[in-house]
C-alpha positions as a Markdown table, in Angstrom:
| # | Residue | x | y | z |
|---|---|---|---|---|
| 1 | Met | -45.5 | -13.5 | -210.8 |
| 2 | Asn | -46.1 | -17.2 | -210.3 |
| 3 | Val | -49.1 | -18.9 | -212.0 |
| 4 | Lys | -51.4 | -18.4 | -208.8 |
| 5 | Arg | -50.8 | -14.8 | -208.8 |
| 6 | Glu | -51.3 | -14.4 | -212.5 |
| 7 | Ser | -54.6 | -16.1 | -212.1 |
| 8 | Ala | -55.8 | -13.9 | -209.1 |
| 9 | Phe | -54.8 | -10.8 | -211.4 |
| 10 | Phe | -56.9 | -12.0 | -214.4 |
| 11 | Arg | -59.8 | -13.1 | -212.2 |
| 12 | Gln | -59.9 | -9.7 | -210.3 |
| 13 | Ser | -59.2 | -7.7 | -213.5 |
| 14 | Ser | -62.0 | -9.7 | -215.0 |
| 15 | Trp | -64.5 | -8.9 | -212.2 |
| 16 | Met | -63.7 | -5.5 | -212.2 |
| 17 | Val | -64.2 | -5.2 | -216.1 |
| 18 | Ile | -67.6 | -6.6 | -215.6 |
| 19 | Ala | -68.5 | -4.5 | -212.5 |
| 20 | Thr | -67.5 | -1.6 | -214.7 |
| 21 | Phe | -69.3 | -2.6 | -217.6 |
| 22 | Ala | -72.3 | -3.3 | -215.5 |
| 23 | Gly | -72.0 | 0.4 | -214.0 |
| 24 | Gly | -71.1 | 2.0 | -217.2 |
| 25 | Phe | -74.2 | 0.4 | -219.0 |
| 26 | Phe | -76.5 | 2.2 | -216.5 |
| 27 | Met | -74.7 | 5.4 | -216.9 |
| 28 | Thr | -75.2 | 5.0 | -220.5 |
| 29 | Leu | -78.8 | 4.6 | -220.0 |
| 30 | Val | -78.8 | 7.7 | -218.0 |
| 31 | His | -77.6 | 9.5 | -221.2 |
| 32 | Thr | -80.0 | 8.1 | -223.1 |
| 33 | Val | -83.0 | 9.0 | -221.4 |
| 34 | Ala | -81.3 | 12.5 | -220.2 |
| 35 | Arg | -81.4 | 13.4 | -224.1 |
| 36 | Lys | -84.8 | 13.9 | -223.7 |
| 37 | Met | -84.1 | 17.3 | -221.6 |
| 38 | Gly | -83.2 | 18.9 | -225.2 |
| 39 | Pro | -80.1 | 19.8 | -226.5 |
| 40 | Gln | -79.0 | 22.9 | -224.6 |
| 41 | Glu | -79.8 | 21.3 | -221.2 |
| 42 | Tyr | -78.2 | 18.1 | -222.2 |
| 43 | Ser | -75.0 | 19.9 | -223.2 |
| 44 | Thr | -75.1 | 21.7 | -219.9 |
| 45 | Phe | -75.5 | 18.5 | -218.2 |
| 46 | Val | -72.3 | 16.8 | -219.8 |
| 47 | Thr | -70.4 | 20.0 | -219.2 |
| 48 | Leu | -71.0 | 19.9 | -215.7 |
| 49 | Leu | -70.1 | 16.2 | -215.4 |
| 50 | Arg | -66.8 | 17.1 | -217.1 |
| 51 | Leu | -66.3 | 20.0 | -214.9 |
| 52 | Leu | -67.0 | 17.9 | -211.9 |
| 53 | Ile | -64.2 | 15.4 | -213.1 |
| 54 | Ile | -61.7 | 18.5 | -213.3 |
| 55 | Met | -62.9 | 19.6 | -209.9 |
| 56 | Gly | -62.3 | 16.3 | -208.6 |
| 57 | Ile | -58.7 | 15.7 | -209.7 |
| 58 | Pro | -57.8 | 15.7 | -206.0 |
| 59 | Ser | -60.2 | 12.9 | -205.3 |
| 60 | Ala | -58.7 | 10.9 | -208.2 |
| 61 | Ala | -55.1 | 11.0 | -206.4 |
| 62 | Leu | -56.9 | 10.1 | -203.2 |
| 63 | Gln | -58.1 | 6.7 | -204.3 |
| 64 | Thr | -54.5 | 6.3 | -205.5 |
| 65 | Val | -53.0 | 7.3 | -202.3 |
| 66 | Phe | -55.1 | 5.4 | -200.1 |
| 67 | Ala | -54.7 | 2.2 | -202.2 |
| 68 | Gly | -50.7 | 2.6 | -202.1 |
| 69 | Gln | -50.9 | 3.1 | -198.1 |
| 70 | Ala | -53.6 | 0.2 | -197.7 |
| 71 | Ala | -51.5 | -2.2 | -200.1 |
| 72 | Ala | -48.5 | -1.5 | -197.9 |
| 73 | Val | -50.1 | -2.4 | -194.4 |
| 74 | Thr | -48.1 | -5.4 | -193.4 |
| 75 | Ser | -48.0 | -4.6 | -189.7 |
| 76 | Ala | -50.2 | -3.4 | -186.8 |
| 77 | Ala | -48.5 | 0.1 | -186.6 |
| 78 | Lys | -49.0 | 0.6 | -190.5 |
| 79 | Lys | -52.8 | -0.3 | -190.1 |
| 80 | Glu | -52.8 | 2.3 | -187.1 |
| 81 | Gln | -51.5 | 4.9 | -189.7 |
| 82 | Leu | -53.9 | 3.9 | -192.1 |
| 83 | Ile | -56.9 | 4.4 | -189.6 |
| 84 | Ala | -55.5 | 8.0 | -188.6 |
| 85 | Thr | -55.0 | 9.0 | -192.1 |
| 86 | Thr | -58.3 | 8.0 | -193.1 |
| 87 | Arg | -60.2 | 9.8 | -190.1 |
| 88 | Ala | -58.2 | 13.0 | -190.7 |
| 89 | Ile | -58.6 | 13.1 | -194.5 |
| 90 | Leu | -62.3 | 12.5 | -194.3 |
| 91 | Ala | -62.6 | 15.4 | -191.7 |
| 92 | Gly | -60.4 | 17.5 | -193.6 |
| 93 | Thr | -61.9 | 17.1 | -197.2 |
| 94 | Phe | -65.3 | 18.1 | -195.5 |
| 95 | Leu | -63.9 | 21.4 | -194.3 |
| 96 | Ile | -62.1 | 22.2 | -197.5 |
| 97 | Trp | -65.3 | 21.3 | -199.2 |
| 98 | Ile | -67.4 | 23.9 | -197.2 |
| 99 | Ala | -65.0 | 26.6 | -198.1 |
| 100 | Ser | -65.0 | 25.7 | -201.7 |
| 101 | Ala | -68.8 | 25.4 | -201.8 |
| 102 | Leu | -69.1 | 29.0 | -200.1 |
| 103 | Ala | -66.7 | 30.3 | -202.9 |
| 104 | Val | -68.9 | 28.8 | -205.6 |
| 105 | Leu | -72.1 | 29.8 | -204.3 |
| 106 | Ala | -70.8 | 33.2 | -203.9 |
| 107 | Ala | -69.9 | 33.3 | -207.8 |
| 108 | Ala | -72.9 | 31.2 | -208.8 |
| 109 | Arg | -74.4 | 34.1 | -211.3 |
| 110 | Pro | -71.2 | 34.4 | -213.5 |
| 111 | Leu | -70.6 | 30.4 | -213.4 |
| 112 | Ser | -74.3 | 30.1 | -214.4 |
| 113 | His | -73.8 | 32.4 | -217.2 |
| 114 | Leu | -70.4 | 31.0 | -218.5 |
| 115 | Leu | -71.6 | 27.5 | -218.5 |
| 116 | Arg | -75.3 | 28.4 | -220.0 |
| 117 | Ile | -77.0 | 26.9 | -216.7 |
| 118 | Ser | -80.7 | 27.8 | -217.1 |
| 119 | His | -81.3 | 26.8 | -213.4 |
| 120 | Pro | -79.3 | 27.5 | -210.3 |
| 121 | Ala | -80.2 | 24.2 | -208.9 |
| 122 | Ala | -77.9 | 22.5 | -211.1 |
| 123 | Leu | -74.7 | 24.3 | -209.7 |
| 124 | Tyr | -76.1 | 23.5 | -206.4 |
| 125 | Phe | -76.3 | 19.8 | -206.9 |
| 126 | Thr | -72.8 | 20.0 | -208.6 |
| 127 | Val | -71.3 | 21.5 | -205.4 |
| 128 | Leu | -72.9 | 18.8 | -203.4 |
| 129 | Leu | -71.7 | 16.3 | -205.5 |
| 130 | Cys | -68.1 | 17.7 | -204.9 |
| 131 | Leu | -68.3 | 16.2 | -201.4 |
| 132 | Thr | -69.3 | 12.9 | -202.2 |
| 133 | Ser | -66.4 | 13.0 | -205.0 |
| 134 | Leu | -64.1 | 13.6 | -202.3 |
| 135 | Trp | -65.1 | 10.9 | -199.9 |
| 136 | Ile | -66.1 | 8.0 | -202.4 |
| 137 | Pro | -62.5 | 7.6 | -203.6 |
| 138 | Val | -61.0 | 7.5 | -200.2 |
| 139 | Leu | -63.2 | 4.5 | -199.7 |
| 140 | Lys | -62.5 | 3.0 | -202.8 |
| 141 | Gly | -58.8 | 3.1 | -202.4 |
| 142 | Ile | -58.9 | 1.1 | -199.2 |
| 143 | Leu | -61.0 | -1.6 | -200.6 |
| 144 | Gln | -58.4 | -1.3 | -203.9 |
| 145 | Gly | -55.4 | -1.3 | -201.6 |
| 146 | Glu | -56.8 | -4.5 | -199.5 |
| 147 | His | -57.6 | -6.0 | -202.8 |
| 148 | Arg | -61.1 | -6.4 | -201.6 |
| 149 | Phe | -62.3 | -6.0 | -205.7 |
| 150 | Trp | -65.4 | -7.8 | -204.8 |
| 151 | Gly | -66.8 | -4.9 | -202.8 |
| 152 | Leu | -65.1 | -2.4 | -205.1 |
| 153 | Gly | -66.8 | -3.8 | -208.0 |
| 154 | Trp | -70.2 | -3.5 | -206.2 |
| 155 | Leu | -69.4 | 0.1 | -205.7 |
| 156 | Gln | -68.9 | 0.5 | -209.3 |
| 157 | Ile | -72.3 | -1.0 | -210.1 |
| 158 | Ser | -74.2 | 0.8 | -207.3 |
| 159 | Asp | -73.4 | 4.5 | -208.8 |
| 160 | Gly | -74.6 | 3.7 | -212.1 |
| 161 | Val | -78.0 | 1.7 | -210.9 |
| 162 | Gly | -78.6 | 4.5 | -208.4 |
| 163 | Arg | -78.2 | 7.2 | -211.0 |
| 164 | Phe | -80.4 | 5.7 | -213.5 |
| 165 | Ser | -83.1 | 4.8 | -211.2 |
| 166 | Val | -83.5 | 8.4 | -209.9 |
| 167 | Met | -83.1 | 9.6 | -213.3 |
| 168 | Leu | -86.3 | 7.8 | -214.4 |
| 169 | Leu | -88.0 | 9.2 | -211.4 |
| 170 | Val | -87.1 | 12.4 | -212.4 |
| 171 | Ile | -88.4 | 12.1 | -216.0 |
| 172 | Leu | -91.8 | 10.6 | -214.7 |
| 173 | Leu | -92.3 | 13.1 | -211.9 |
| 174 | Leu | -90.5 | 16.4 | -212.7 |
| 175 | Thr | -89.3 | 18.3 | -215.7 |
| 176 | Cys | -86.2 | 16.7 | -216.9 |
| 177 | Lys | -83.6 | 19.7 | -217.0 |
| 178 | Ala | -80.1 | 19.6 | -216.2 |
| 179 | Ala | -80.8 | 20.2 | -212.7 |
| 180 | Gly | -82.6 | 17.0 | -212.3 |
| 181 | Ala | -80.0 | 15.0 | -214.2 |
| 182 | Met | -77.3 | 16.3 | -211.6 |
| 183 | Phe | -79.8 | 15.3 | -208.8 |
| 184 | Ala | -79.9 | 11.9 | -210.2 |
| 185 | Ala | -76.2 | 12.1 | -210.3 |
| 186 | Leu | -76.2 | 13.1 | -206.5 |
| 187 | Ala | -78.5 | 10.5 | -205.5 |
| 188 | Gly | -76.5 | 7.5 | -207.2 |
| 189 | Gln | -73.3 | 8.6 | -205.4 |
| 190 | Leu | -75.0 | 8.8 | -202.1 |
| 191 | Val | -75.9 | 5.4 | -202.3 |
| 192 | Thr | -72.5 | 4.4 | -203.3 |
| 193 | Ala | -71.1 | 6.3 | -200.3 |
| 194 | Ala | -73.4 | 4.6 | -198.0 |
| 195 | Ile | -72.3 | 1.1 | -199.2 |
| 196 | Gly | -68.4 | 2.1 | -199.1 |
| 197 | Leu | -68.7 | 3.5 | -195.5 |
| 198 | Ala | -70.3 | 0.1 | -194.6 |
| 199 | Leu | -67.4 | -1.7 | -196.1 |
| 200 | Thr | -64.8 | 0.3 | -194.6 |
| 201 | Arg | -66.3 | 0.7 | -191.2 |
| 202 | Ser | -63.3 | -1.2 | -189.6 |
| 203 | Ile | -61.0 | 1.6 | -190.8 |
| 204 | Trp | -62.8 | 4.8 | -190.5 |
| 205 | Gly | -64.8 | 3.8 | -187.4 |
| 206 | Thr | -62.0 | 2.8 | -185.1 |
| 207 | Arg | -60.2 | 5.2 | -182.9 |
| 208 | Pro | -56.5 | 5.4 | -183.9 |
| 209 | Ala | -53.5 | 5.0 | -181.3 |
| 210 | Val | -51.1 | 7.1 | -183.3 |
| 211 | Ser | -51.6 | 10.6 | -184.7 |
| 212 | Phe | -52.1 | 11.7 | -188.3 |
| 213 | Asp | -48.6 | 12.4 | -190.1 |
| 214 | Ala | -49.9 | 15.2 | -192.2 |
| 215 | Arg | -46.3 | 16.2 | -193.5 |
| 216 | Gly | -45.6 | 12.4 | -194.7 |
| 217 | Trp | -48.9 | 12.2 | -196.2 |
| 218 | Leu | -48.2 | 15.3 | -198.2 |
| 219 | Arg | -45.3 | 14.1 | -199.7 |
| 220 | Glu | -47.2 | 11.2 | -201.1 |
| 221 | Ala | -50.3 | 13.0 | -202.2 |
| 222 | Val | -48.9 | 16.0 | -204.0 |
| 223 | Pro | -46.8 | 14.3 | -206.7 |
| 224 | Leu | -49.7 | 11.6 | -207.1 |
| 225 | Thr | -52.2 | 14.2 | -207.6 |
| 226 | Leu | -50.4 | 16.0 | -210.0 |
| 227 | Gly | -49.3 | 12.8 | -211.7 |
| 228 | Leu | -52.8 | 11.7 | -212.1 |
| 229 | Gly | -54.1 | 15.1 | -212.8 |
| 230 | Thr | -52.4 | 15.2 | -216.4 |
| 231 | Val | -54.4 | 12.1 | -217.6 |
| 232 | Leu | -57.8 | 13.5 | -216.2 |
| 233 | Leu | -57.3 | 17.0 | -217.4 |
| 234 | Met | -56.6 | 15.7 | -220.7 |
| 235 | Ser | -59.6 | 13.7 | -220.9 |
| 236 | Ser | -61.8 | 16.6 | -220.0 |
| 237 | Met | -60.5 | 19.6 | -221.3 |
| 238 | Asp | -61.7 | 19.1 | -224.9 |
| 239 | Met | -65.5 | 19.2 | -223.7 |
| 240 | Leu | -65.1 | 22.4 | -221.8 |
| 241 | Phe | -63.2 | 24.0 | -224.7 |
| 242 | Val | -65.9 | 23.0 | -227.2 |
| 243 | Gln | -68.7 | 24.0 | -224.9 |
| 244 | Gly | -67.5 | 27.6 | -224.4 |
| 245 | Leu | -66.1 | 28.1 | -228.1 |
| 246 | Phe | -69.3 | 27.0 | -230.1 |
| 247 | Ala | -72.5 | 28.6 | -229.5 |
| 248 | Asp | -74.4 | 26.1 | -231.6 |
| 249 | Thr | -75.9 | 23.7 | -228.7 |
| 250 | Arg | -77.3 | 21.1 | -231.0 |
| 251 | Gln | -73.7 | 20.7 | -232.7 |
| 252 | Thr | -71.8 | 20.7 | -229.3 |
| 253 | Ala | -74.4 | 17.8 | -228.2 |
| 254 | Leu | -73.5 | 15.7 | -230.8 |
| 255 | Tyr | -69.8 | 16.4 | -229.9 |
| 256 | Ser | -70.5 | 15.5 | -226.4 |
| 257 | Gly | -72.5 | 12.3 | -227.5 |
| 258 | Ala | -69.5 | 11.0 | -229.8 |
| 259 | Met | -67.1 | 11.9 | -226.7 |
| 260 | Leu | -68.9 | 9.9 | -224.5 |
| 261 | Thr | -68.5 | 6.8 | -226.8 |
| 262 | Gly | -64.6 | 7.1 | -226.3 |
| 263 | Phe | -65.0 | 7.9 | -222.7 |
| 264 | Ala | -66.7 | 4.6 | -222.1 |
| 265 | Ile | -63.9 | 2.7 | -223.8 |
| 266 | Ile | -61.4 | 4.5 | -221.1 |
| 267 | Gln | -63.8 | 3.4 | -218.6 |
| 268 | Phe | -64.0 | -0.2 | -219.7 |
| 269 | Ile | -60.4 | -0.6 | -219.8 |
| 270 | Ala | -59.3 | 1.6 | -216.6 |
| 271 | Pro | -60.1 | -1.3 | -214.2 |
| 272 | Val | -57.3 | -3.4 | -215.4 |
| 273 | Ala | -54.7 | -0.5 | -214.5 |
| 274 | Met | -56.6 | -0.2 | -211.1 |
| 275 | Val | -55.8 | -3.8 | -210.3 |
| 276 | Met | -52.2 | -3.4 | -211.4 |
| 277 | Phe | -51.6 | -0.7 | -209.1 |
| 278 | Ala | -52.5 | -2.3 | -206.2 |
| 279 | Arg | -50.2 | -5.2 | -207.0 |
| 280 | Val | -47.5 | -3.0 | -207.8 |
| 281 | Ala | -47.6 | -1.0 | -205.0 |
| 282 | Gln | -47.9 | -4.0 | -202.7 |
| 283 | Ser | -44.8 | -5.6 | -204.6 |
| 284 | Ala | -42.8 | -2.3 | -204.3 |
| 285 | Ala | -43.7 | -2.5 | -200.5 |
| 286 | Arg | -42.5 | -6.0 | -200.0 |
| 287 | Ser | -39.5 | -5.6 | -202.8 |
| 288 | Glu | -41.0 | -8.4 | -204.8 |
| 289 | Gln | -41.0 | -8.9 | -208.5 |
| 290 | Ser | -44.1 | -8.2 | -210.5 |
| 291 | Asn | -45.1 | -8.7 | -214.2 |
| 292 | Ser | -48.4 | -6.8 | -213.6 |
| 293 | Leu | -47.4 | -4.1 | -216.0 |
| 294 | Lys | -47.0 | -6.2 | -218.8 |
| 295 | Leu | -50.0 | -7.8 | -218.3 |
| 296 | Thr | -51.8 | -4.8 | -218.1 |
| 297 | Leu | -50.5 | -3.3 | -221.1 |
| 298 | Ala | -51.2 | -6.3 | -223.2 |
| 299 | Ser | -54.9 | -6.2 | -222.2 |
| 300 | Thr | -55.1 | -2.4 | -222.7 |
| 301 | Leu | -53.9 | -2.5 | -226.3 |
| 302 | Val | -55.8 | -5.6 | -227.3 |
| 303 | Phe | -59.2 | -4.1 | -225.8 |
| 304 | Gly | -58.3 | -0.7 | -227.0 |
| 305 | Cys | -57.6 | -2.0 | -230.6 |
| 306 | Val | -60.7 | -4.2 | -230.9 |
| 307 | Ala | -62.9 | -1.3 | -229.7 |
| 308 | Gly | -61.1 | 1.0 | -232.1 |
| 309 | Val | -61.8 | -1.1 | -235.1 |
| 310 | Gly | -65.2 | -1.8 | -234.3 |
| 311 | Cys | -66.0 | 1.8 | -234.0 |
| 312 | Thr | -64.3 | 2.5 | -237.3 |
| 313 | Leu | -66.3 | -0.4 | -239.0 |
| 314 | Leu | -69.7 | 0.3 | -237.4 |
| 315 | Pro | -69.3 | 4.0 | -236.1 |
| 316 | Ser | -73.3 | 4.5 | -235.5 |
| 317 | Leu | -73.5 | 1.3 | -233.2 |
| 318 | Pro | -72.5 | 2.6 | -230.0 |
| 319 | Leu | -74.5 | 5.9 | -230.8 |
| 320 | Arg | -77.6 | 3.6 | -231.4 |
| 321 | Leu | -77.0 | 1.7 | -228.1 |
| 322 | Met | -76.9 | 5.0 | -226.0 |
| 323 | Tyr | -79.4 | 6.9 | -227.6 |
| 324 | Leu | -81.7 | 4.5 | -228.7 |
| 325 | Gly | -84.7 | 6.4 | -230.0 |
| 326 | Asn | -83.1 | 9.7 | -230.7 |
| 327 | Lys | -82.0 | 9.6 | -234.2 |
| 328 | Glu | -80.6 | 12.8 | -234.3 |
| 329 | Met | -77.8 | 11.8 | -231.9 |
| 330 | Trp | -76.6 | 9.2 | -234.6 |
| 331 | Asn | -75.4 | 12.1 | -236.8 |
| 332 | Ala | -72.3 | 12.2 | -234.6 |
| 333 | Ala | -71.2 | 8.9 | -236.1 |
| 334 | Pro | -68.4 | 10.5 | -238.2 |
| 335 | Leu | -66.7 | 11.7 | -234.8 |
| 336 | Val | -66.8 | 8.4 | -233.1 |
| 337 | Pro | -63.6 | 6.5 | -234.9 |
| 338 | Trp | -61.7 | 9.7 | -234.3 |
| 339 | Phe | -62.4 | 9.6 | -230.5 |
| 340 | Ala | -61.9 | 5.9 | -230.4 |
| 341 | Trp | -58.3 | 6.0 | -231.7 |
| 342 | Ala | -57.4 | 9.3 | -230.3 |
| 343 | Leu | -58.1 | 8.3 | -226.8 |
| 344 | Leu | -56.2 | 4.9 | -227.1 |
| 345 | Pro | -52.6 | 6.6 | -226.6 |
| 346 | Leu | -54.2 | 8.3 | -223.8 |
| 347 | Thr | -55.5 | 4.8 | -222.1 |
| 348 | Val | -52.0 | 3.4 | -222.4 |
| 349 | Ala | -50.4 | 6.5 | -220.8 |
| 350 | Asn | -52.8 | 6.2 | -217.9 |
| 351 | Val | -51.3 | 2.4 | -217.5 |
| 352 | Leu | -47.7 | 3.9 | -217.8 |
| 353 | Val | -48.4 | 6.9 | -215.5 |
| 354 | Gln | -50.2 | 4.6 | -212.8 |
| 355 | Asn | -47.0 | 2.3 | -213.0 |
| 356 | Leu | -44.7 | 5.2 | -212.5 |
| 357 | Leu | -46.5 | 6.3 | -209.4 |
| 358 | Ala | -46.9 | 3.1 | -208.0 |
| 359 | Arg | -43.3 | 2.5 | -208.0 |
| 360 | Ala | -42.8 | 6.2 | -206.6 |
| 361 | Arg | -40.7 | 7.4 | -209.5 |
| 362 | Phe | -41.8 | 11.0 | -209.1 |
| 363 | Gly | -39.2 | 12.3 | -211.0 |
| 364 | Ala | -41.4 | 11.7 | -214.3 |
| 365 | Val | -44.2 | 14.0 | -213.0 |
| 366 | Pro | -42.9 | 17.6 | -213.7 |
| 367 | Trp | -42.4 | 16.3 | -217.4 |
| 368 | Leu | -46.0 | 14.8 | -217.4 |
| 369 | Leu | -47.3 | 18.4 | -216.3 |
| 370 | Leu | -45.9 | 19.9 | -219.3 |
| 371 | Val | -48.1 | 17.9 | -221.7 |
| 372 | Pro | -51.6 | 19.2 | -220.5 |
| 373 | Gly | -50.3 | 22.5 | -220.4 |
| 374 | Leu | -49.0 | 22.3 | -224.0 |
| 375 | Tyr | -52.3 | 20.6 | -225.0 |
| 376 | Gly | -54.4 | 23.6 | -223.6 |
| 377 | Ala | -52.1 | 26.0 | -225.3 |
| 378 | Ala | -52.7 | 24.4 | -228.7 |
| 379 | Leu | -56.5 | 24.4 | -228.3 |
| 380 | Cys | -56.2 | 28.3 | -227.5 |
| 381 | Phe | -54.0 | 28.8 | -230.4 |
| 382 | Gln | -56.3 | 27.2 | -232.7 |
| 383 | Ala | -59.5 | 28.8 | -231.4 |
| 384 | Pro | -59.7 | 31.6 | -233.9 |
| 385 | Ala | -59.4 | 29.4 | -236.8 |
| 386 | Leu | -61.6 | 26.7 | -235.5 |
| 387 | Val | -64.6 | 29.0 | -235.2 |
| 388 | Lys | -64.4 | 29.8 | -239.1 |
| 389 | Met | -64.5 | 26.3 | -240.0 |
| 390 | Gln | -67.6 | 23.8 | -240.4 |
| 391 | Ser | -68.5 | 22.5 | -236.9 |
| 392 | Phe | -67.7 | 19.0 | -237.8 |
| 393 | Asp | -64.4 | 19.8 | -239.2 |
| 394 | Ala | -63.6 | 22.0 | -236.0 |
| 395 | Phe | -64.4 | 19.1 | -233.8 |
| 396 | Ile | -62.1 | 16.6 | -235.7 |
| 397 | Arg | -59.4 | 19.1 | -235.3 |
| 398 | Val | -59.9 | 19.3 | -231.6 |
| 399 | Ile | -60.1 | 15.5 | -231.5 |
| 400 | Gln | -57.0 | 15.0 | -233.5 |
| 401 | Thr | -55.0 | 17.7 | -231.2 |
| 402 | Leu | -56.3 | 15.4 | -228.2 |
| 403 | Gly | -54.8 | 12.4 | -230.0 |
| 404 | Leu | -51.4 | 14.0 | -230.3 |
| 405 | Ala | -51.4 | 15.2 | -227.1 |
| 406 | Gly | -52.3 | 11.9 | -225.5 |
| 407 | Leu | -49.6 | 10.2 | -227.7 |
| 408 | Thr | -46.9 | 12.7 | -226.4 |
| 409 | Leu | -47.9 | 11.8 | -222.7 |
| 410 | Cys | -47.7 | 8.2 | -223.6 |
| 411 | Leu | -44.3 | 9.0 | -224.9 |
| 412 | Val | -43.0 | 10.7 | -221.9 |
| 413 | Ala | -44.1 | 8.1 | -219.5 |
| 414 | Ala | -42.8 | 5.4 | -221.7 |
| 415 | Trp | -39.5 | 7.2 | -221.7 |
| 416 | Phe | -39.5 | 7.1 | -217.7 |
| 417 | Ser | -40.8 | 3.5 | -217.6 |
| 418 | Arg | -37.9 | 2.0 | -219.6 |
| 419 | Pro | -35.5 | -0.2 | -217.7 |
| 420 | Lys | -32.5 | 2.2 | -217.9 |
| 421 | Ala | -34.6 | 4.9 | -216.6 |
| 422 | Ala | -35.7 | 2.7 | -213.6 |
| 423 | Ala | -32.3 | 1.8 | -212.8 |
| 424 | Thr | -31.3 | 5.5 | -212.5 |
| 425 | Ala | -34.6 | 6.7 | -210.6 |
| 426 | Ser | -34.3 | 3.7 | -208.2 |
| 427 | Gly | -31.8 | 5.4 | -206.0 |
| 428 | Gln | -33.2 | 9.0 | -206.4 |
| 429 | Asp | -36.5 | 7.7 | -205.5 |
| 430 | Ser | -35.9 | 5.2 | -202.9 |
| 431 | Ala | -36.6 | 7.8 | -200.0 |
| 432 | Ala | -39.8 | 8.5 | -201.5 |
| 433 | Ala | -40.8 | 5.0 | -201.5 |
| 434 | Arg | -39.8 | 4.8 | -198.0 |
| 435 | Ala | -42.0 | 7.6 | -196.9 |
| 436 | Ile | -45.0 | 6.1 | -199.0 |
| 437 | Phe | -44.7 | 2.6 | -198.5 |
| 438 | Gly | -42.9 | 2.5 | -195.1 |
| 439 | Thr | -39.9 | 0.1 | -196.5 |
| 440 | Ala | -36.2 | 0.5 | -196.5 |
| 441 | Ala | -36.1 | -1.2 | -199.9 |
| 442 | Ser | -36.5 | 0.6 | -203.1 |
| 443 | Pro | -39.0 | -0.4 | -205.4 |
| 444 | Lys | -37.9 | -3.0 | -207.7 |
| 445 | Glu | -39.0 | -3.9 | -211.3 |
């Protein structure tokens, strides 16, 4: 990567970090005011958000799939394929959403009981959020792949601003319960979807001259979905586990508050990996050299370690900022350093996994999938002992398990990222690279 490209990489990464920080700041304010709904309703609200992340694992892969395809557009024919794919997936996900929504609504009562949802509207708004969660990543992926990071950054900001604005209205006009909070989240995503549709109208609004290659697209989408799903599962399983295992909602609310501080660290660093993926995918399509991985790993480690040290020295500071006048939530401070350091290897693993997927090294995916399975089994194995422990001791054990699982995922991804493994995989994955990026050359380091 020459000096000009390195400068562009840092400029785009910086803007994405700023945009994500701004959007995350308003998301944080959402949780600050949402705490007024009470411990039980707030815990339900956070759990629904985490559930939405797990339900949206395919949507995260959609962003990556479209980022890779848009980055590889080097001719009019490939652009026509992108147009055909975009229109087909938007229509297809809508039909899938209808079927899924009907299934969830049919099981609304047992789901509400399991997740301790007091008003069914909270579940209904979550179902509606699933549709925007399927569409927005498609739009973001197109912008990401086309290196239109300015527009992509504004999508990050609009979601937070829209959600916070509606949350304020909910508090002023309605009783602020989990249902109202989920409505605020839906409103924010509707604004984001509208902006994304406007920015990408030249793609989805154009009638394609070719048909959608469903088989070729699935060859790309399935391994990307599974690969990215490992990171998303591991970043969300702990909250669902804690919510289902512990009956004391005040204690689980403290866990969710500390968890959000660690999650904020991931969200702050993740945009650098987003820029890296688009550049690596484009370099693979054009058989060019790229140093994006080294730059991204260095940035991730620096930001993550600084955040970890800060959370260790001042553990109550992020809680004081997130929950301004709610001193009860400050009691979660002992958990904050554990989360900050436990999530660091998972953040590094995210960078390595995205690099592997951008280079179409799908041989790593089956091994990556083993880690969240082992992580879930480890949590379930410890469940009988955890319920007998003091709440904070049990929470720390859960966080430690998350940290070890994240480190394991990081090591697996690092093993497949080493140069020797890359040389071995290049021949095996060249066919996959041609299918995904439309090039006869195999991806190069």
